[in-house]
DODODREN-431925 format. One line per 8 residues: number of its first residue (from 1); their letters; for each residue x, y, z of N, C-alpha, C, CB. Coordinates in steps of 0.02 Angstrom, whole numbers. Glycine has a CB too. Example, Ala and Ser with C-alpha at 12.3 -4.5 7.8 and 13.67 -1.06 7.14 Angstrom:
BEGIN
1> as> 660 -284 390 615 -225 390 660 -165 390 565 -224 452  642 -112 354 684 -53 357 645 2 394 704 -30 286
This chain:
BEGIN
1> xxxxxxxx> 5932 -1456 -6674 5984 -1471 -6625 5950 -1500 -6563 6026 -1407 -6607  5986 -1543 -6529 5960 -1580 -6472 6007 -1572 -6413 5951 -1655 -6490  5979 -1570 -6352 6020 -1560 -6292 6008 -1616 -6241 6005 -1492 -6260  6062 -1635 -6207 6058 -1680 -6149 6082 -1639 -6089 6102 -1745 -6159  6039 -1634 -6038 6057 -1599 -5977 6067 -1651 -5922 6003 -1546 -5957  6126 -1651 -5891 6142 -1699 -5840 6155 -1662 -5774 6204 -1743 -5860  6117 -1678 -5723 6125 -1649 -5656 6155 -1702 -5610 6057 -1623 -5628  6206 -1682 -5573 6239 -1730 -5529 6259 -1698 -5463 6300 -1761 -5563
9> xxxxxxxx> 6258 -1738 -5410 6280 -1716 -5344 6355 -1732 -5339 6239 -1751 -5287  6394 -1683 -5320 6466 -1693 -5315 6485 -1714 -5244 6504 -1629 -5335  6537 -1755 -5239 6564 -1772 -5174 6597 -1710 -5145 6616 -1831 -5179  6601 -1706 -5079 6632 -1647 -5047 6702 -1633 -5073 6634 -1656 -4971  6716 -1570 -5085 6783 -1547 -5106 6808 -1579 -5171 6832 -1560 -5051  6763 -1595 -5216 6784 -1630 -5277 6781 -1587 -5340 6742 -1690 -5287  6766 -1523 -5333 6759 -1480 -5392 6823 -1479 -5435 6742 -1409 -5370  6883 -1469 -5407 6942 -1470 -5450 6951 -1536 -5488 7005 -1457 -5408
17> xxxxxxxx> 6940 -1592 -5454 6947 -1656 -5488 6891 -1666 -5540 6946 -1714 -5437  6831 -1643 -5525 6776 -1646 -5573 6794 -1608 -5636 6711 -1617 -5542  6819 -1547 -5628 6837 -1505 -5685 6891 -1537 -5727 6860 -1436 -5661  6942 -1565 -5695 6995 -1599 -5732 6970 -1661 -5768 7052 -1618 -5686  6925 -1699 -5736 6898 -1759 -5766 6858 -1742 -5829 6853 -1797 -5716  6818 -1690 -5824 6779 -1668 -5883 6827 -1647 -5939 6732 -1609 -5864  6877 -1608 -5922 6923 -1582 -5972 6967 -1637 -6004 6968 -1530 -5942  6993 -1681 -5964 7042 -1730 -5988 7012 -1796 -6013 7091 -1745 -5934
25> xxxxxxxx> 6954 -1816 -5986 6925 -1880 -6004 6859 -1876 -6042 6915 -1920 -5942  6815 -1833 -6020 6748 -1833 -6048 6744 -1794 -6113 6698 -1804 -5998  6771 -1734 -6115 6769 -1695 -6177 6804 -1730 -6235 6800 -1626 -6166  6863 -1759 -6225 6893 -1797 -6281 6848 -1854 -6305 6961 -1824 -6260  6815 -1889 -6259 6770 -1943 -6279 6710 -1915 -6317 6746 -1981 -6216  6682 -1859 -6294 6625 -1829 -6329 6644 -1807 -6400 6599 -1768 -6290  6704 -1780 -6408 6725 -1756 -6474 6729 -1813 -6526 6793 -1722 -6469  6734 -1873 -6503 6736 -1931 -6549 6666 -1955 -6569 6774 -1989 -6516
33> xxxxxxxx> 6614 -1928 -6537 6546 -1950 -6551 6516 -1914 -6611 6502 -1940 -6489  6485 -1952 -6654 6452 -1923 -6712 6396 -1877 -6691 6426 -1979 -6759  6395 -1817 -6719 6342 -1769 -6705 6354 -1724 -6645 6279 -1804 -6696  6407 -1737 -6607 6421 -1695 -6548 6442 -1626 -6570 6477 -1727 -6504  6414 -1574 -6536 6430 -1505 -6553 6465 -1467 -6497 6367 -1469 -6571  6442 -1475 -6435 6469 -1434 -6382 6452 -1464 -6314 6442 -1361 -6386  6494 -1450 -6265 6482 -1469 -6195 6493 -1408 -6152 6528 -1529 -6173  6445 -1394 -6108 6450 -1339 -6061 6436 -1367 -5992 6400 -1280 -6079
41> xxxxxxxx> 6480 -1354 -5944 6468 -1377 -5876 6466 -1317 -5829 6523 -1428 -5854  6424 -1325 -5778 6414 -1272 -5728 6422 -1303 -5659 6343 -1239 -5735  6456 -1266 -5615 6462 -1287 -5545 6447 -1226 -5502 6534 -1316 -5529  6391 -1227 -5465 6376 -1171 -5420 6432 -1161 -5369 6308 -1182 -5384  6435 -1102 -5341 6490 -1084 -5296 6495 -1129 -5234 6483 -1013 -5274  6439 -1160 -5214 6443 -1205 -5155 6476 -1272 -5172 6373 -1217 -5128  6484 -1288 -5236 6519 -1349 -5256 6483 -1414 -5241 6584 -1350 -5225  6419 -1411 -5227 6383 -1471 -5208 6354 -1509 -5267 6328 -1454 -5160
49> xxxxxxxx> 6347 -1476 -5323 6318 -1508 -5381 6351 -1481 -5444 6242 -1497 -5384  6336 -1514 -5499 6360 -1492 -5564 6305 -1506 -5615 6427 -1526 -5584  6305 -1467 -5667 6258 -1476 -5723 6300 -1475 -5786 6202 -1421 -5723  6289 -1525 -5829 6321 -1527 -5894 6269 -1527 -5948 6367 -1588 -5900  6280 -1486 -5999 6235 -1485 -6056 6276 -1501 -6118 6199 -1416 -6063  6257 -1554 -6152 6290 -1571 -6215 6241 -1558 -6272 6314 -1645 -6215  6267 -1532 -6327 6226 -1515 -6385 6244 -1561 -6443 6235 -1442 -6405  6192 -1583 -6478 6198 -1634 -6531 6161 -1611 -6593 6172 -1702 -6507
57> xxxxxxxx> 6184 -1632 -6650 6149 -1617 -6712 6078 -1646 -6712 6188 -1644 -6773  6073 -1710 -6692 6009 -1744 -6695 5997 -1786 -6633 6006 -1788 -6758  5933 -1796 -6618 5913 -1837 -6560 5942 -1907 -6564 5837 -1840 -6556  5942 -1936 -6623 5966 -2005 -6632 6040 -2011 -6614 5955 -2027 -6703  6079 -1960 -6628 6150 -1960 -6612 6161 -1956 -6536 6187 -1902 -6647  6121 -1915 -6502 6125 -1912 -6429 6104 -1978 -6398 6081 -1854 -6403  6053 -2010 -6426 6031 -2074 -6401 6084 -2128 -6412 5966 -2095 -6435  6119 -2126 -6468 6173 -2173 -6481 6229 -2164 -6430 6201 -2165 -6553
65> xxxxxxxx> 6245 -2102 -6413 6294 -2088 -6361 6272 -2116 -6294 6307 -2012 -6356  6208 -2106 -6278 6180 -2131 -6214 6190 -2207 -6209 6105 -2113 -6209  6178 -2242 -6262 6185 -2315 -6262 6257 -2338 -6266 6146 -2345 -6321  6300 -2299 -6299 6368 -2321 -6312 6420 -2296 -6263 6387 -2301 -6380  6437 -2232 -6269 6493 -2204 -6231 6474 -2178 -6161 6523 -2147 -6270  6410 -2162 -6149 6391 -2133 -6085 6409 -2177 -6025 6317 -2120 -6085  6404 -2243 -6028 6426 -2284 -5972 6500 -2272 -5953 6416 -2358 -5988  6542 -2258 -6003 6612 -2242 -5989 6618 -2174 -5953 6652 -2240 -6055
73> xxxxxxxx> 6575 -2128 -5970 6574 -2063 -5936 6555 -2072 -5863 6525 -2014 -5971  6505 -2113 -5851 6484 -2127 -5782 6541 -2158 -5742 6423 -2173 -5781  6579 -2202 -5772 6636 -2233 -5737 6688 -2180 -5720 6668 -2289 -5780  6702 -2135 -5767 6752 -2082 -5755 6729 -2035 -5700 6765 -2043 -5820  6664 -2022 -5696 6638 -1976 -5646 6626 -2008 -5578 6574 -1946 -5671  6628 -2073 -5574 6613 -2108 -5511 6656 -2085 -5453 6621 -2183 -5520  6716 -2063 -5466 6761 -2041 -5412 6742 -1973 -5383 6833 -2038 -5438  6699 -1935 -5419 6680 -1868 -5396 6605 -1857 -5387 6707 -1817 -5443
81> xxxxxxxx> 6565 -1904 -5409 6492 -1896 -5407 6461 -1944 -5357 6462 -1908 -5477  6412 -1919 -5320 6374 -1961 -5274 6308 -1979 -5307 6363 -1926 -5205  6289 -2042 -5304 6224 -2062 -5332 6226 -2065 -5408 6170 -2015 -5310  6167 -2069 -5437 6160 -2075 -5509 6140 -2007 -5539 6107 -2129 -5527  6178 -1983 -5587 6160 -1921 -5620 6091 -1926 -5652 6212 -1902 -5673  6055 -1870 -5653 5989 -1866 -5683 5995 -1835 -5752 5940 -1825 -5638  5968 -1869 -5803 5973 -1847 -5872 5905 -1823 -5897 6001 -1903 -5917  5905 -1766 -5929 5845 -1740 -5962 5864 -1724 -6034 5817 -1677 -5925
89> xxxxxxxx> 5821 -1739 -6081 5834 -1724 -6151 5782 -1675 -6177 5834 -1789 -6194  5803 -1634 -6226 5757 -1584 -6253 5782 -1559 -6321 5749 -1526 -6205  5736 -1532 -6359 5753 -1497 -6420 5780 -1428 -6401 5691 -1491 -6469  5828 -1404 -6438 5854 -1336 -6427 5810 -1288 -6466 5930 -1330 -6448  5781 -1240 -6432 5736 -1193 -6467 5772 -1128 -6486 5676 -1177 -6424  5822 -1107 -6448 5860 -1047 -6464 5933 -1056 -6442 5829 -985 -6429  5978 -1027 -6481 6048 -1024 -6462 6081 -969 -6502 6084 -1093 -6474  6107 -918 -6469 6143 -866 -6505 6210 -891 -6530 6152 -804 -6461
97> xxxxxxx> 6241 -935 -6490 6306 -962 -6507 6302 -1005 -6570 6335 -1002 -6449  6250 -1045 -6575 6243 -1091 -6632 6195 -1064 -6685 6218 -1158 -6608  6175 -1001 -6677 6132 -967 -6725 6068 -1007 -6741 6170 -954 -6789  6035 -1027 -6686 5971 -1064 -6692 5916 -1016 -6671 5971 -1129 -6648  5864 -1013 -6711 5806 -972 -6694 5747 -1017 -6680 5789 -922 -6752  5699 -991 -6644 5638 -1029 -6629 5605 -1048 -6695 5590 -988 -6584  5576 -1108 -6694 5542 -1132 -6755 5477 -1096 -6765 5530 -1207 -6753
């Protein structure tokens, strides 16, 4: 399993709109992507940033999403995000939810 972690700075007072955008626009788009498994988003209580972690069956599928649909995600988030989100990719080593054990 493969993960994409996206860190972004939120515009002031945009947490409710961010949450709705993720729910109504981004998650439906992700569900259409081959290999997509799950999306988890976090917003600290100060509401200044957000972190999204998407889980994928394979690295190649996450990379295809990056090249294909991710620009549409950036457009949808432009109304609530300041600057360019930072993306980090990694192999998933453990997950109780997805029953993954360390190799």
